[in-house]
N, C-alpha and C positions, 0 to 999 in steps of 0.2 A: 504492499499499500503505499509506504513512503518512498520508494524507488518511483512509482508510478507518478505519485505527486510532484516529485523531483523533475522527474522527465516531461511532466507538462507544463511546469513552471521553467524550465530551461526552455524548451518549444517556443511556449509564449512570448517568452524574452527573444526568442531569436527571430520570430515573425515580426515582433515591433521594431527591432533594429534594423530589419530589411525594409519593412515598409519606411521607416524614418529616413533611412541614406535612399530608398528612390524618390521620398519626397523633394530632398535636398538636390538631386540630380535633376529632377524634374523643373524646380526653381532655377537652378543655373543656366539649363537650356532655353527655359522662357525669359531669363532678365540680360543674359551677356549680349544678345544682338541689339536690344535695344540702346541706343549711346546716353539716354537720360537715367537709363538705371541704376543704381546707386549698390547692385547686387553683381560683381564681376568676378567671381570666383566661387570654388568650393567652399572657402573659407568667408567669405561675405554671407554666403546662406547660411552656414553653419552660426555665424555670430548672430543673424536675424533670427532662426528658429530659438535660438538660445534665450534671448531677449524676449520672445514672444512667449516661449513656452514658461517661462520663469515669471512672466506677467512685469518683467521690469521696464522693456519697453524705452529703450533708448530714442528712438528715432532715427539716428543718424544712417541705418540704411531700412530700406520698404521697396518692395516690388513696386514695380510699374505697369507692366502689362496684366491682361485679364486673366492668362493663367496663373501668374506670378500672386495677383491678389484671389484668385480662388485657393491656392495652397496657402496662403496666409491667413486664410478664413480658416482653414483645417487647424493649422497651427495655433489659432486662436481658440478654438473651442477645444481642443486638445489638453491646452494651457488651464481652459476654467474646469475641465476634466480631473486633472491632475490637483489643483488646487482645492476641490471638493473633496478629494480622495485623502489628501493629505489632513485636512481638516476632520473627516470624518475618524481617521486613523487615530489622530491624537485625543478627540471624544472620546473613543472606544477604550483606547489604552488606559487615560485618567480613570473612567468608569469603572472597568475590569481588574486594572492592576494600582494604578496609579493612587488613588484615593485611597483604597482599603488598604494599601500596604503602608501608606502615610498613618492612617489609626492605627493600625497593629504597634506603630513604632511607640504611640501613647500608651500602651497597653501593655508592656513589658514585664511589668511584675507579676502580673496574672499568670496563670498555666494556661497555655498553648496545648490544643487537640487537634492533630493535622492528619484529615482523611483523604486517603488518595482518590476515591470516589463515593460519591453519594448513592446509598442504596439502602434496603430494608435492614440490613443487619447495622449499617455504621449510624442508619437514623434510630435506632432501638440502643445505640451502645452510647450514643451521642447524649441522649436524653436520660439514662443512666447517670453519665458522667455529670451534667448539670444538676440531676438531682443530688449527686454528692458535694460538689460544687458549683453554687448557683454563679460565680464570677468567672468559671471557666470560658476561655474563648475558643470556639468550636470553629475549626478551618475546613472547607472542603476544596481540594486542590482541581477544582473545574470550575467552568463557567456556569453561571445561573442559568444560562438559556438551556444549557443542555440538561437540565434536572426538569423531570416531569411533574412530580409534587412536592411542590416547595415546602420546606420544613415549617411547622408552627414555633420554633423556639428561634432565640438569637444565635446568628452564625453567619460566617462570611464564605462567600465563594471567590477565592482566589485562583485562577488557573496558573499557579507556579509551581514550581518544583519544592521540595523540604528545603534544599540547600538554599533558594530564597528566602523563605520563611526565618530559617535559622540567622541567617545574617541580619534581618531584622529584630532579632529577639536579642542578639550580641551578647549573650550571655549572661543576662539578667534575670534575677528570679531561679524557677525550677527549669530543667530542659523539657523542650518541645516533646511532646508524644506524637508519634508519627505510627497510623495504622491502615495497614492493605490488608484489607478485608476479602479481598478474593481468594478461592482455593488457589495455594501455592504461590501466590501474589509475587513473593519476595524475588522468584527468578524469572519471572516475566513481565514485570511492569515496569515502565520505562521510570516512572518514578523512584523506583529502588536501586538505580544506577549507583553506586559508590555511596549508598545510604550508611553503611557499615562505618564509614568514615566522619560523617557530621555528629557533632553533639549533641545527639537526639535519642530518645528512647524508642526503639521499634517493637510494635507489636504485629506480628504476621501470622496470618491462618495457615494450617497445615494441615494434613491427613495423615503425614505420617509419624504423629506421635511424639516429635521433639518437644522440649520444654525448655526455658530458659539456655537457649545458646550461650556459649560464651561470649562477651562483649554487649555490645549496646542491641542486640537483635534476641527478641523473645518470641519464641512459635508458642502459638495457640490452638488446639484443638478443639475447645468450646470457647465461643467469643461472650458467652453467657458469663465467663468467668472472669473475663478480662477488666472488670472493675477492681475487684478485690487483687489480681494482679499487679496493676497500676498503683494500688496504695502500697504494696508491698514494695515495689521498686523506689517509689519514693522516700518510705522510712530508711 
């Protein structure tokens, strides 16, 4: 899936570059024969496209021919699209990561519980944790839009890795608890990459019967026993 997505991204980027170069060549071909045109080379066309696409618009070069102006209109429309895309990306980042991570910075002294995914078991466990500690900070490592049934308790949806979360914690208060609730998730979940090296306590579900592996990883066979196990590690 990742390779296919990367392939499509590279393909779209290659097509976009080819279309852009074609527009530059057409602009040069249309403008060079006109003695009144200020676009006399590929560099002039590139400079004009850059000034237009970035919405700077110096005005030192401009197309004079009908075809050149049509291409200029295309660059203007593309510049509007780029500006809208940048603004929407910025707003999306601030809403999904920027503001939530900033809010976490003001709650460093509280206990943080990070769940890699939201599901029935993680939802039930989060409720148990909040009953034990009403001030606990529940964090789900995915976007809110990907959740079908939104929880009815205080929690945060931040689509970032445990490493990004621990960077915000900065060693203040107790260590963050990370939960990988899917069966044998420790071996397949991308959130678990290098997790043994992080200053966190990890609770991973497994069917093998292993328990309390050395280090910061604890394997649990019954997730209903997790709250008591968490209390034990805190002590």
